[in-house]
C-alpha positions in Angstrom: 111.7 124.5 112.7 109.2 127.3 112.0 106.7 124.7 110.6 106.8 122.6 113.7 106.4 125.5 116.1 103.5 126.8 114.0 102.0 123.3 114.0 102.2 123.0 117.8 100.7 126.4 118.2 97.7 125.6 115.9 97.2 122.2 117.6 97.1 123.8 121.0 94.8 126.6 119.9 92.2 124.3 118.1 92.8 121.1 120.1 93.7 119.0 117.0 94.6 115.4 117.7 96.7 113.0 115.6 93.5 111.4 114.3 92.4 114.8 112.9 95.5 115.4 110.7 95.3 113.6 107.3 97.6 113.2 104.3 96.0 112.4 100.9 97.9 111.6 97.8 96.8 110.9 94.2 98.7 109.4 91.3 97.8 108.5 87.8 99.4 106.5 85.0 98.5 105.0 81.6 98.9 101.5 80.2 99.9 102.8 76.8 103.3 104.5 76.6 104.6 106.7 73.8 108.4 106.5 73.2 110.3 109.7 74.2 113.1 109.2 71.6 113.6 107.6 68.2 116.8 106.1 66.9 117.6 106.5 63.2 120.6 106.3 60.8 122.4 109.6 60.5 121.2 111.5 57.4 117.8 109.8 57.3 115.2 111.9 55.6 112.1 110.4 57.3 112.0 108.8 60.7 109.0 106.8 61.8 107.9 105.8 65.3 105.9 102.8 66.3 103.3 103.3 69.0 100.4 101.2 70.2 97.3 101.6 68.2 95.0 101.1 71.2 93.7 103.9 73.3 94.5 102.2 76.6 93.3 102.9 80.1 94.3 105.6 82.6 94.5 104.4 86.2 94.1 106.8 89.1 95.0 105.8 92.7 94.2 107.8 95.8 95.5 107.0 99.3 94.8 108.7 102.6 96.3 108.1 106.1 96.2 110.2 109.3 98.9 111.0 111.8 97.7 108.3 114.1 98.3 105.6 111.4 94.7 105.0 110.5 94.1 104.7 106.8 91.2 104.6 104.3 91.5 101.7 101.8 93.0 103.0 98.5 90.6 104.1 95.8 91.5 102.9 92.3 89.7 104.2 89.2 90.1 102.9 85.7 89.1 105.2 82.8 89.1 104.2 79.2 90.8 106.9 77.1 88.6 108.4 74.3 89.7 108.9 70.7 90.7 112.6 69.9 
């Protein structure tokens, strides 16, 4: 409840409207995944993993919407991963 009373206080003091309050979120993901676990026979001396040999692409998406429901079209960026 403290958040909402503080929000109302700030909105009244500075005359913010719903169109002035924005929420922006970013997420990123890659097209090439590395396995988190390996399965091997008990007592194995050497355990190998198979992963993709390609570098892949990292995709970033950014979305923004205001409290009035107006949004900016999502921004999507594809970046090719470099060799280390």
